[in-house]
C-alpha positions as CSV (number, residue, x, y, z in Angstrom):
1,M,22.4,-5.0,10.5
2,R,21.2,-1.6,11.4
3,V,18.4,-0.4,9.1
4,L,16.9,3.1,9.0
5,M,13.5,3.2,7.3
6,V,12.9,6.6,5.6
7,T,9.3,7.5,4.8
8,E,7.4,10.7,4.5
9,R,4.3,9.0,6.0
10,Y,4.1,6.7,9.0
11,L,1.8,6.0,12.0
12,P,-0.5,7.5,13.2
13,I,-1.2,8.1,9.5
14,W,-2.8,4.9,8.3
15,G,-2.6,3.6,4.7
16,G,-1.4,0.6,2.7
17,A,2.2,1.6,2.7
18,E,2.3,2.5,6.4
19,N,0.5,-0.8,7.3
20,Q,3.0,-2.7,5.1
21,L,6.0,-1.2,6.8
22,K,4.5,-1.7,10.3
23,Q,4.1,-5.4,9.6
24,L,7.5,-5.9,8.0
25,I,9.6,-4.3,10.7
26,P,8.9,-6.9,13.5
27,R,9.8,-9.7,11.1
28,L,13.1,-8.0,10.2
29,T,13.8,-7.5,13.9
30,A,13.1,-11.2,14.6
31,R,15.8,-12.0,12.0
32,G,18.4,-9.8,13.7
33,C,18.0,-6.4,12.2
34,E,18.0,-3.2,14.3
35,V,15.3,-1.1,12.7
36,S,14.4,2.6,13.2
37,V,11.9,4.8,11.3
38,V,12.4,8.4,10.4
39,T,9.4,10.3,9.1
40,R,7.7,13.7,8.8
41,R,6.1,15.5,11.8
42,Y,2.9,16.7,10.1
43,H,1.1,17.9,13.3
44,A,2.4,19.9,16.3
45,N,0.9,17.5,18.8
46,W,2.8,14.5,17.4
47,P,5.9,13.7,19.5
48,K,9.3,14.3,17.8
49,E,10.4,10.9,19.1
50,E,8.7,7.8,20.5
51,S,8.5,4.1,20.6
52,L,5.6,2.5,18.6
53,D,5.2,-1.2,19.1
54,G,8.9,-1.3,20.2
55,V,10.1,0.5,17.1
56,H,12.1,3.8,17.5
57,V,10.3,6.5,15.5
58,I,11.8,9.9,14.8
59,R,9.7,12.7,13.4
60,L,11.5,15.5,11.7
61,G,10.7,18.9,10.2
62,V,7.9,21.4,11.1
63,P,4.2,20.7,11.1
64,G,2.3,21.2,7.8
65,T,2.3,19.9,4.2
66,G,3.4,22.8,2.1
67,A,6.5,23.3,0.0
68,F,8.5,24.9,2.8
69,Q,7.7,22.1,5.2
70,T,8.7,19.5,2.6
71,L,12.0,21.3,2.0
72,F,12.6,21.7,5.8
73,F,12.0,18.0,6.3
74,S,14.5,17.1,3.5
75,V,17.2,19.3,5.1
76,S,16.4,17.9,8.6
77,L,16.6,14.4,7.2
78,A,20.0,15.0,5.7
79,I,21.3,16.4,8.9
80,Y,19.9,13.5,10.9
81,I,21.5,10.9,8.7
82,L,24.8,12.8,8.8
83,R,24.8,12.8,12.6
84,S,23.7,9.2,12.9
85,R,25.8,7.7,10.1
86,H,27.9,5.6,12.5
87,N,24.7,3.8,13.7
88,I,23.4,3.0,10.2
89,D,24.3,0.2,7.8
90,I,21.3,0.5,5.4
91,L,19.1,3.4,4.3
92,H,15.8,2.0,3.1
93,S,13.5,4.7,1.6
94,H,9.8,4.1,0.9
95,G,7.5,5.5,-1.7
96,A,8.8,8.9,-2.9
97,V,11.4,9.1,-5.6
98,N,12.8,12.3,-4.1
99,M,13.4,10.5,-0.8
100,G,15.2,7.7,-2.6
101,A,17.3,10.2,-4.5
102,L,18.3,12.0,-1.2
103,C,19.2,8.7,0.4
104,S,21.1,7.6,-2.6
105,W,23.2,10.8,-2.6
106,L,23.8,10.6,1.2
107,G,24.6,6.9,1.0
108,R,27.4,7.6,-1.6
109,L,28.6,10.6,0.4
110,L,28.7,8.7,3.8
111,G,29.6,5.2,2.6
112,L,26.2,3.7,3.4
113,K,24.2,1.3,1.3
114,N,20.7,2.3,0.2
115,V,17.5,0.6,-0.9
116,A,14.8,2.6,-2.6
117,K,11.2,1.2,-2.8
118,I,8.7,2.7,-5.2
119,A,5.2,2.7,-3.9
120,S,3.3,2.6,-7.2
121,A,3.5,2.9,-10.9
122,G,3.3,6.3,-12.6
123,R,5.9,8.0,-10.4
124,I,9.0,7.5,-12.4
125,P,7.7,9.2,-15.6
126,T,6.9,12.4,-13.7
127,F,10.6,12.9,-13.2
128,S,11.6,13.0,-16.8
129,G,10.6,16.7,-17.3
130,S,12.6,19.6,-16.1
131,W,16.4,19.5,-15.6
132,L,16.0,19.5,-11.8
133,K,13.7,16.5,-11.9
134,R,16.1,14.7,-14.2
135,I,18.9,15.3,-11.7
136,V,16.7,13.9,-8.9
137,L,15.9,10.9,-11.1
138,K,19.6,10.3,-11.9
139,S,20.5,10.3,-8.2
140,F,17.6,7.9,-7.5
141,Q,18.8,5.6,-10.3
142,R,22.2,5.3,-8.5
143,S,20.6,3.6,-5.5
144,N,22.3,0.3,-4.6
145,A,19.0,-1.4,-5.1
146,I,15.6,-0.3,-6.4
147,I,12.6,-2.3,-5.3
148,S,10.2,-2.8,-8.2
149,M,7.0,-4.7,-7.4
150,T,5.5,-5.1,-10.8
151,E,6.4,-5.4,-14.5
152,E,4.7,-2.0,-15.1
153,I,7.2,-0.4,-12.8
154,D,10.0,-2.4,-14.4
155,A,9.0,-0.9,-17.8
156,E,8.9,2.6,-16.4
157,L,12.4,2.2,-14.9
158,A,13.8,0.7,-18.2
159,A,12.3,3.6,-20.2
160,Q,14.5,6.0,-18.1
161,A,17.6,3.9,-18.7
162,T,17.8,2.6,-15.1
163,P,20.7,0.1,-14.7
164,P,19.0,-3.4,-14.8
165,A,21.3,-4.8,-12.2
166,A,19.9,-2.3,-9.6
167,I,16.3,-3.4,-10.0
168,V,15.1,-6.0,-7.5
169,R,11.7,-7.7,-7.5
170,I,10.4,-8.0,-3.9
171,T,6.6,-7.7,-3.5
172,N,4.5,-6.6,-0.6
173,G,3.5,-9.3,1.9
174,V,0.4,-10.3,3.8
175,D,-0.3,-11.7,7.2
176,A,-2.6,-14.6,6.4
177,G,-3.1,-15.4,10.1
178,R,-4.5,-11.9,10.7
179,F,-6.5,-11.5,7.5
180,C,-8.9,-14.4,7.3
181,K,-12.6,-15.0,7.2
182,S,-14.5,-14.9,10.5
183,E,-16.7,-17.7,11.7
184,R,-20.4,-17.4,10.7
185,N,-21.5,-16.6,14.3
186,L,-19.1,-13.6,14.4
187,R,-20.2,-12.4,11.0
188,D,-23.9,-12.5,12.1
189,A,-23.1,-10.7,15.4
190,W,-21.2,-8.0,13.5
191,R,-24.2,-7.4,11.2
192,R,-26.6,-7.2,14.2
193,E,-24.3,-4.7,15.9
194,H,-24.4,-2.5,12.8
195,G,-28.2,-2.7,12.5
196,L,-28.2,-5.1,9.5
197,S,-30.0,-8.4,9.0
198,T,-27.9,-11.5,9.2
199,D,-28.5,-12.1,5.5
200,A,-27.3,-8.6,4.5
201,Q,-24.5,-8.6,1.9
202,V,-21.6,-6.3,2.8
203,I,-19.4,-4.7,0.2
204,L,-16.2,-3.1,1.5
205,F,-13.8,-0.4,0.2
206,S,-10.6,0.2,2.1
207,S,-8.0,2.8,1.2
208,R,-6.9,6.4,1.5
209,L,-9.7,8.7,0.2
210,V,-7.7,10.2,-2.6
211,F,-8.5,10.6,-6.3
212,G,-6.1,7.8,-7.4
213,K,-7.9,5.2,-5.3
214,G,-11.1,5.5,-7.4
215,L,-13.8,5.8,-4.7
216,D,-15.6,8.2,-7.1
217,I,-15.8,5.4,-9.6
218,L,-17.4,3.1,-7.1
219,L,-19.9,5.6,-5.9
220,Q,-20.9,6.2,-9.6
221,A,-21.7,2.5,-9.8
222,W,-23.3,2.3,-6.5
223,A,-26.7,3.9,-7.3
224,R,-27.4,1.1,-9.9
225,V,-26.2,-1.6,-7.5
226,A,-28.1,-0.3,-4.5
227,T,-31.3,0.0,-6.4
228,Q,-31.3,-3.6,-7.6
229,Y,-30.1,-5.1,-4.3
230,P,-31.8,-3.5,-1.3
231,R,-30.0,-5.9,1.2
232,V,-26.5,-4.7,0.0
233,H,-24.5,-2.3,2.2
234,L,-21.3,-0.4,1.3
235,F,-18.8,0.3,4.1
236,I,-15.9,2.7,3.3
237,L,-12.7,2.5,5.4
238,G,-10.1,5.2,5.3
239,D,-9.9,9.0,5.2
240,G,-8.1,11.8,3.3
241,S,-6.2,13.4,6.1
242,D,-3.0,15.1,5.2
243,Q,-3.5,14.3,1.5
244,L,-3.2,17.0,-1.1
245,D,-5.5,15.1,-3.4
246,S,-8.0,14.2,-0.8
247,I,-11.6,13.6,-2.0
248,E,-13.1,12.7,1.4
249,I,-15.2,15.9,1.7
250,S,-16.4,15.8,-1.9
251,M,-17.3,12.1,-1.7
252,K,-19.3,12.5,1.5
253,A,-21.1,15.5,-0.2
254,K,-21.8,13.3,-3.2
255,V,-23.4,10.6,-1.1
256,K,-25.6,13.2,0.6
257,A,-26.5,15.2,-2.5
258,E,-27.4,12.1,-4.6
259,S,-29.1,10.4,-1.7
260,L,-27.0,7.3,-2.2
261,E,-28.5,4.7,0.2
262,R,-26.7,2.3,2.5
263,V,-23.3,3.9,2.4
264,T,-21.3,4.1,5.6
265,F,-18.0,6.0,6.1
266,K,-16.1,4.5,8.9
267,G,-13.0,6.7,8.7
268,A,-9.4,5.4,9.3
269,V,-9.3,2.2,11.3
270,T,-6.5,0.3,12.9
271,D,-8.3,-3.1,12.7
272,P,-9.3,-3.6,9.1
273,E,-9.1,-7.3,9.6
274,K,-12.4,-7.2,11.5
275,Y,-14.2,-5.7,8.5
276,L,-12.5,-7.9,6.0
277,G,-13.4,-11.0,8.1
278,V,-17.1,-10.3,7.9
279,A,-17.6,-8.7,4.4
280,D,-18.7,-10.6,1.3
281,I,-17.2,-8.6,-1.5
282,F,-14.2,-6.2,-1.7
283,V,-14.1,-3.5,-4.4
284,F,-10.7,-2.1,-5.5
285,P,-11.3,0.6,-8.2
286,S,-7.9,2.2,-8.0
287,R,-6.5,4.1,-11.0
288,Q,-2.8,3.2,-10.5
289,E,-1.0,1.0,-8.0
290,G,2.3,-0.6,-7.1
291,F,1.5,-3.9,-5.3
292,P,-1.6,-2.9,-3.3
293,N,-1.6,-3.9,0.4
294,A,-5.3,-3.5,0.8
295,L,-6.1,-5.8,-2.1
296,M,-3.7,-8.5,-0.8
297,E,-5.4,-8.3,2.6
298,A,-8.9,-8.7,1.0
299,L,-7.7,-11.7,-1.0
300,S,-6.1,-13.3,2.1
301,A,-9.4,-12.8,4.0
302,G,-11.1,-14.9,1.3
303,L,-13.3,-12.2,-0.1
304,A,-14.6,-12.1,-3.6
305,V,-12.8,-9.2,-5.1
306,V,-13.8,-6.9,-8.0
307,A,-10.8,-4.8,-9.1
308,S,-9.8,-2.5,-11.9
309,D,-7.6,-4.1,-14.6
310,I,-4.5,-2.0,-13.9
311,G,-0.8,-3.0,-13.8
312,G,-0.5,-3.3,-10.0
313,V,-3.6,-5.5,-9.8
314,L,-2.9,-7.9,-12.7
315,P,-0.1,-9.9,-10.9
316,L,-2.5,-10.6,-8.0
317,I,-5.7,-11.5,-9.8
318,D,-6.4,-14.3,-12.2
319,N,-9.6,-13.1,-13.8
320,N,-12.7,-15.1,-12.8
321,R,-10.5,-17.5,-10.7
322,T,-9.1,-15.4,-7.8
323,G,-11.1,-12.3,-8.5
324,V,-13.0,-10.3,-11.1
325,L,-11.5,-7.5,-13.2
326,F,-13.4,-4.5,-14.6
327,A,-12.3,-1.9,-17.1
328,S,-10.4,0.8,-15.3
329,E,-12.3,4.1,-14.9
330,D,-15.5,2.4,-16.2
331,S,-18.2,2.7,-13.5
332,G,-20.7,1.0,-15.8
333,D,-18.6,-2.1,-16.1
334,L,-17.9,-2.1,-12.4
335,A,-21.7,-2.0,-11.7
336,T,-22.3,-4.8,-14.2
337,K,-19.6,-7.0,-12.6
338,L,-20.9,-6.4,-9.1
339,L,-24.5,-7.1,-10.0
340,S,-23.4,-10.4,-11.7
341,L,-21.5,-11.4,-8.6
342,L,-24.2,-10.5,-6.2
343,A,-26.6,-12.8,-8.1
344,D,-24.2,-15.8,-7.8
345,S,-23.4,-16.7,-4.2
346,A,-21.5,-19.8,-5.3
347,S,-19.1,-17.7,-7.3
348,I,-18.5,-15.4,-4.3
349,E,-17.5,-18.4,-2.2
350,C,-15.4,-20.0,-4.9
351,L,-13.5,-16.8,-5.7
352,G,-12.7,-16.3,-2.0
353,V,-11.3,-19.8,-1.5
354,S,-9.1,-19.5,-4.6
355,A,-7.9,-16.1,-3.6
356,R,-6.8,-17.1,-0.1
357,N,-5.0,-20.2,-1.3
358,E,-3.0,-18.0,-3.7
359,M,-2.0,-15.6,-1.0
360,L,-0.9,-18.4,1.3
361,A,1.2,-20.0,-1.4
362,K,3.0,-16.9,-2.7
363,Y,2.9,-13.8,-0.5
364,S,3.6,-14.5,3.2
365,F,5.5,-11.9,5.2
366,E,8.0,-14.5,6.1
367,K,9.1,-14.9,2.5
368,I,9.2,-11.1,2.0
369,A,11.3,-10.6,5.2
370,D,13.7,-13.4,4.1
371,A,14.2,-11.7,0.7
372,Y,15.1,-8.4,2.3
373,I,17.5,-10.0,4.8
374,T,19.2,-11.7,1.8
375,L,19.4,-8.4,0.0
376,Y,20.7,-6.4,3.0
377,G,23.4,-9.0,3.6
378,Q,24.6,-9.1,0.1
379,M,24.8,-5.3,0.0
380,I,26.8,-5.1,3.1
381,S,29.2,-7.8,2.0
382,G,29.6,-6.2,-1.4
383,C,28.5,-9.3,-3.2
384,V,25.5,-7.9,-5.1
385,T,26.1,-8.1,-8.8
386,N,22.6,-8.9,-10.0
387,F,20.2,-9.7,-7.1
388,R,17.5,-10.4,-9.7
389,L,19.1,-13.8,-10.1
390,H,18.2,-14.4,-6.4
391,E,14.9,-12.4,-6.2
392,Q,11.9,-13.4,-4.2
393,Q,10.3,-16.5,-5.5
394,G,6.5,-17.1,-5.6
């Protein structure tokens, strides 16, 4: 099967969705798929075409993030798929509804099958406004398969009268071999390298620095936490590069203006497993999610997690067993939950063990890849009547 992955963002941009796709592709390749990626060329110094980890990556459009650049990319994408149609069996779009709509339309025009994956909840309702948005949504809904990762996304699709038979439940996956707790000697060595005492407690935030990920909520809670626990340090992974709703500059300014202590911005990293392996607590204050990759990695690494009680989080965390939930947007509740956890080292350990066991049992990348292979095969053979009867099992 020849699969073209269509996404507006891919490496060297680094985020949860990009990381998820990067890890999925080699597992699909190992199962006999020929996979290529087509994405946007945001910067002039990025090559138009290259091989990344053995994957053929094509970057289309002109550098920039404005409306003209977005339109030019869409047109370039349509032309590319038209020219390459004889080398494609499956169009698999990621994240954006408009990309899924375009692939759906091109698939019907060219006789190709298409899969559209929604990155997070909250996107479908935004397409129920103007007549143009409704047209885009209708085209998206005619995809051969729509990947919905949570019940919240299911409900949003149902509210827009999406055909139930098109909705498929396949979650994100996690590499439990890569994301695991480091040995004590490595954890101690990492602390010394970063100028910390070996008994310092490390709290980690890892995500794109955009409004929806809730770093501002965490920093509002941090002053209270840092005052009561002088041995606690916060490390922030990620940046806001090429994001229209970036809060990177404002959050760094907040830390400086309010003299928030023991906060370190590490920027975008390609080895988050090293930080997850040595941290004690992971904070996930996101406002809205699909099936969050960063959260799954933290749970797999055996960290005690404190996360907002939103739709994309609830399937992953059993409150007070595999993690701790706080009221979304409530920095006071987040601070209270963090302080309670920091005072109870036994709970930190117990939560981490339960979380990792859950990830191992339900969310391995091998299960996710097998589910996609089954879906692709049924689509090509024309046997898909209701894949939900055969959806990924936990």
